[in-house]
Backbone bond lengths (Angstrom), bond angles and torsions (degrees), N, CA, C in turn:
res aa  C-N    CA-C-N  psi(-1)  N-CA   C-N-CA  omega(-1)  CA-C   N-CA-C  phi
1 X - - - 1.445 - - 1.519 111.27 -
2 X 1.321 116.83 21.55 1.469 120.84 -178.78 1.523 108.80 -80.70
3 X 1.282 115.23 157.80 1.439 120.86 173.59 1.517 111.19 111.45
4 X 1.341 113.67 -158.83 1.475 120.40 -173.88 1.486 113.81 -62.02
5 X 1.322 116.73 -37.57 1.491 119.72 179.52 1.542 108.98 -63.56
6 X 1.329 116.98 -44.41 1.458 120.36 178.75 1.504 113.33 -61.84
7 X 1.349 113.44 -43.40 1.494 119.12 178.94 1.533 110.98 -61.25
8 X 1.344 116.61 -38.44 1.523 120.79 177.65 1.495 109.74 -63.12
9 X 1.339 116.09 -48.49 1.494 119.67 -177.96 1.515 109.99 -65.37
10 X 1.332 117.43 -37.42 1.452 121.59 -179.84 1.533 110.01 -63.33
11 X 1.266 116.81 -42.27 1.505 121.89 176.98 1.515 110.75 -65.21
12 X 1.308 118.22 -43.54 1.453 122.93 175.57 1.539 111.62 -59.32
13 X 1.284 115.39 -43.91 1.498 120.97 179.37 1.511 108.89 -61.67
14 X 1.337 117.19 -49.16 1.466 118.42 -177.13 1.529 110.64 -63.17
15 X 1.330 118.29 -40.84 1.489 120.51 177.85 1.524 109.32 -61.22
16 X 1.334 118.74 -43.11 1.419 121.65 -179.29 1.572 110.91 -62.77
17 X 1.326 117.49 -42.08 1.436 122.25 179.09 1.513 110.83 -63.69
18 X 1.304 116.68 -38.23 1.479 121.77 179.37 1.515 110.32 -64.25
19 X 1.309 117.06 -35.75 1.506 119.66 175.35 1.505 112.93 -65.28
20 X 1.289 116.38 -40.35 1.520 121.52 177.51 1.469 111.27 -68.40
21 X 1.345 116.74 -37.86 1.446 122.05 -175.61 1.509 108.99 -135.55
22 X 1.354 116.92 86.64 1.485 119.51 -174.77 1.543 112.67 -60.81
23 X 1.305 117.44 -21.56 1.437 119.84 -179.81 1.511 113.23 -101.36
24 X 1.329 114.25 28.96 1.493 120.45 -177.83 1.516 112.28 -57.40
25 X 1.325 118.74 -45.93 1.429 122.47 -176.74 1.529 109.82 -61.79
26 X 1.321 116.78 -40.81 1.448 121.39 178.60 1.518 109.54 -64.19
27 X 1.330 119.14 -40.62 1.459 123.20 176.97 1.515 110.50 -60.79
28 X 1.337 114.10 -46.62 1.461 118.90 177.07 1.522 111.34 -56.73
29 X 1.335 116.45 -42.92 1.441 120.02 -177.59 1.518 112.11 -66.88
30 X 1.335 115.95 -37.26 1.502 119.97 175.53 1.527 109.63 -57.74
31 X 1.356 117.20 -47.53 1.446 120.46 -178.75 1.519 109.86 -60.92
32 X 1.312 116.91 -44.61 1.471 122.08 -178.50 1.561 109.91 -62.24
33 X 1.371 115.22 -41.05 1.460 119.18 179.91 1.527 109.63 -64.90
34 X 1.333 117.04 -41.40 1.487 118.51 -179.17 1.509 110.08 -67.46
35 X 1.302 118.68 -40.51 1.493 121.40 177.40 1.498 107.87 -61.16
36 X 1.316 118.31 -46.69 1.479 121.84 -178.89 1.524 111.63 -58.58
37 X 1.333 117.81 -46.37 1.460 121.46 177.82 1.522 111.80 -62.30
38 X 1.321 115.31 -40.85 1.437 119.28 178.70 1.526 111.01 -62.91
39 X 1.311 117.61 -42.73 1.463 120.84 -178.52 1.522 109.87 -67.14
40 X 1.320 117.26 -38.47 1.481 121.59 176.69 1.536 110.59 -63.46
41 X 1.309 116.33 -46.14 1.450 121.06 -175.84 1.519 110.39 -65.83
42 X 1.293 116.40 -43.45 1.443 122.16 -174.90 1.561 114.07 -80.39
43 X 1.313 113.92 -12.71 1.470 118.07 -179.08 1.514 112.24 53.95
44 X 1.329 114.27 53.37 1.456 122.02 -172.19 1.554 111.33 -62.66
45 X 1.253 113.09 170.06 1.470 122.28 179.37 1.508 111.05 -60.98
46 X 1.325 112.98 170.96 1.497 117.91 -179.41 1.525 113.04 -61.05
47 X 1.279 116.82 -26.23 1.471 121.69 179.40 1.527 110.76 -131.18
48 X 1.362 114.30 83.11 1.460 117.28 -177.82 1.547 112.00 -65.33
49 X 1.307 115.24 157.09 1.467 122.93 -178.52 1.550 108.50 -108.40
50 X 1.335 115.70 113.51 1.495 122.19 178.87 1.503 108.62 -112.50
51 X 1.292 115.12 132.87 1.473 122.08 -174.63 1.547 109.16 -124.56
52 X 1.315 116.18 123.93 1.461 122.25 177.91 1.531 106.53 -102.31
53 X 1.297 115.16 105.20 1.490 121.79 -177.36 1.545 109.84 -82.89
54 X 1.301 117.34 123.37 1.453 118.77 -176.90 1.517 110.07 72.61
55 X 1.342 115.71 47.92 1.466 122.23 -169.60 1.559 112.69 -68.18
56 X 1.313 117.99 -17.99 1.435 119.38 -179.09 1.525 113.07 56.97
57 X 1.319 116.95 -122.97 1.460 120.27 -178.36 1.536 114.19 -84.01
58 X 1.312 115.62 1.78 1.493 120.43 176.58 1.511 113.85 87.17
59 X 1.327 117.84 14.75 1.458 119.53 -178.41 1.491 112.05 -57.66
60 X 1.297 118.28 -52.77 1.485 122.25 178.46 1.539 110.85 -71.11
61 X 1.286 116.51 -39.30 1.456 122.71 179.69 1.512 112.25 -53.94
62 X 1.305 117.22 -49.74 1.466 121.07 -179.81 1.527 111.75 -65.62
63 X 1.319 116.68 -37.28 1.454 120.57 178.13 1.542 110.00 -65.61
64 X 1.276 116.64 -42.21 1.498 119.77 176.94 1.528 110.66 -59.84
65 X 1.294 116.27 -45.19 1.495 119.16 -177.93 1.513 109.91 -66.52
66 X 1.303 119.19 -35.17 1.467 120.80 175.68 1.532 112.00 -66.30
67 X 1.369 114.48 -43.24 1.422 119.98 -178.58 1.504 113.01 -68.76
68 X 1.328 118.72 -30.96 1.447 125.07 -176.57 1.535 110.18 -128.72
69 X 1.296 115.83 70.66 1.494 118.46 -174.59 1.489 116.30 -62.43
70 X 1.354 119.80 -19.66 1.441 120.99 175.43 1.514 113.69 -80.98
71 X 1.311 116.27 -11.33 1.532 120.54 -175.83 1.501 110.28 -78.53
72 X 1.349 110.69 152.93 1.462 119.22 166.54 1.517 107.43 -90.86
73 X 1.296 117.94 110.91 1.454 122.09 -172.35 1.522 109.48 -108.01
74 X 1.373 114.10 129.19 1.455 120.35 -179.31 1.497 108.98 -126.72
75 X 1.367 114.01 133.36 1.448 120.67 173.19 1.501 109.92 -108.55
76 X 1.360 115.88 135.46 1.479 122.26 -176.61 1.523 107.16 -125.39
77 X 1.342 115.15 132.09 1.452 119.44 174.36 1.527 107.68 -158.63
78 X 1.340 114.96 160.68 1.458 119.02 179.01 1.519 112.80 -102.38
79 X 1.312 119.32 -12.18 1.418 122.30 -172.85 1.538 109.63 -88.01
80 X 1.389 116.87 114.11 1.434 117.11 -174.61 1.581 113.64 -67.25
81 X 1.333 117.92 -30.90 1.452 119.38 176.93 1.482 111.83 -63.39
82 X 1.331 115.59 -49.37 1.479 120.29 -179.56 1.518 112.01 -64.41
83 X 1.325 114.81 -38.80 1.497 115.61 174.98 1.499 115.01 -66.82
84 X 1.342 115.35 -31.25 1.497 120.10 172.23 1.495 110.57 -59.19
85 X 1.349 118.00 -45.29 1.450 120.93 175.24 1.481 111.18 -65.76
86 X 1.311 120.41 -38.74 1.460 122.60 -179.60 1.517 108.97 -64.12
87 X 1.337 117.85 -35.21 1.525 118.23 178.00 1.494 110.74 -59.12
88 X 1.323 118.58 -35.93 1.455 120.26 177.93 1.517 109.14 -71.03
89 X 1.357 118.59 -39.55 1.441 122.44 -178.04 1.517 110.48 -64.89
90 X 1.298 119.57 -32.35 1.493 120.98 -174.82 1.558 113.09 -98.71
91 X 1.323 114.91 2.02 1.446 118.31 178.48 1.564 111.39 -53.64
92 X 1.298 115.13 129.18 1.505 120.40 179.14 1.508 111.61 87.79
93 X 1.335 120.14 7.14 1.450 123.37 176.15 1.507 110.91 -116.12
94 X 1.304 115.25 174.47 1.473 122.05 175.24 1.551 112.96 -91.29
95 X 1.277 115.78 5.29 1.507 119.60 -178.01 1.492 109.53 -63.69
96 X 1.325 115.03 133.06 1.510 121.12 174.23 1.518 107.91 -98.33
97 X 1.299 115.82 139.72 1.458 122.84 174.10 1.513 108.60 -117.76
98 X 1.320 114.96 135.70 1.439 120.92 -179.84 1.538 108.97 -126.52
99 X 1.305 116.98 133.19 1.486 121.95 173.59 1.488 106.62 -91.03
100 X 1.365 117.01 107.16 1.422 122.28 -176.70 1.502 108.02 -143.26
101 X 1.338 115.19 144.70 1.461 122.62 171.28 1.517 107.12 -91.71
102 X 1.304 117.21 115.77 1.435 120.04 -174.40 1.543 113.94 -70.46
103 X 1.300 117.01 -5.63 1.442 120.07 177.53 1.557 109.49 -97.58
104 X 1.328 119.33 -5.05 1.467 121.53 -178.65 1.490 110.79 -89.85
105 X 1.305 118.01 140.83 1.471 121.31 177.21 1.526 109.94 -58.85
106 X 1.328 115.63 143.10 1.449 121.03 176.53 1.497 117.18 76.22
107 X 1.350 116.63 9.56 1.522 121.23 -174.57 1.546 109.45 -59.97
108 X 1.293 118.45 -26.03 1.475 119.24 -172.37 1.540 113.11 -92.49
109 X 1.308 116.68 -3.00 1.450 120.74 -169.37 1.559 114.21 -55.83
110 X 1.283 119.59 -34.45 1.443 121.51 -176.31 1.532 113.28 -93.89
111 X 1.298 119.13 -0.10 1.449 119.92 -176.20 1.519 112.46 -73.66
112 X 1.290 116.92 -47.73 1.463 121.40 -177.15 1.475 110.23 150.51
113 X 1.304 116.70 169.71 1.458 120.41 -176.62 1.508 111.58 -64.48
114 X 1.354 114.01 138.43 1.443 121.74 174.71 1.527 108.24 -85.84
115 X 1.281 118.24 154.40 1.434 126.67 -1.56 1.545 111.52 -80.37
116 X 1.301 115.29 144.10 1.475 121.50 174.55 1.503 108.27 -72.19
117 X 1.334 116.36 156.81 1.464 118.91 177.99 1.522 112.55 -76.05
118 X 1.320 115.38 -28.04 1.470 119.46 177.14 1.487 109.81 -160.16
119 X 1.347 115.83 140.48 1.469 122.58 171.96 1.480 108.02 -128.85
120 X 1.330 118.13 125.28 1.459 120.75 -179.65 1.505 109.41 -124.82
């Protein structure tokens, strides 16, 4: 689902979400600020591991990766359609996307060693 069609659907999704939550960007920024303060406080490794649980289309995932370019950023979701859109959103980045059911045993096995530096 990559390409122009995916970009169009991704833009439509983002516009729809903004209608439901007009302060969405501010909420994203609060999450990013909290992650940043946590990383500063903990003095994390050179490449912190950030995990976006239920990443959907990757809206927050991509913002986290931009805010923390040294981080290893992983988006996890079970919805194949939303992950297809997320693939378009993360094109050209180092973001990893994983199709996982968060209720299934072992869903976190491929993400990376625990404890993660942040999970949102």
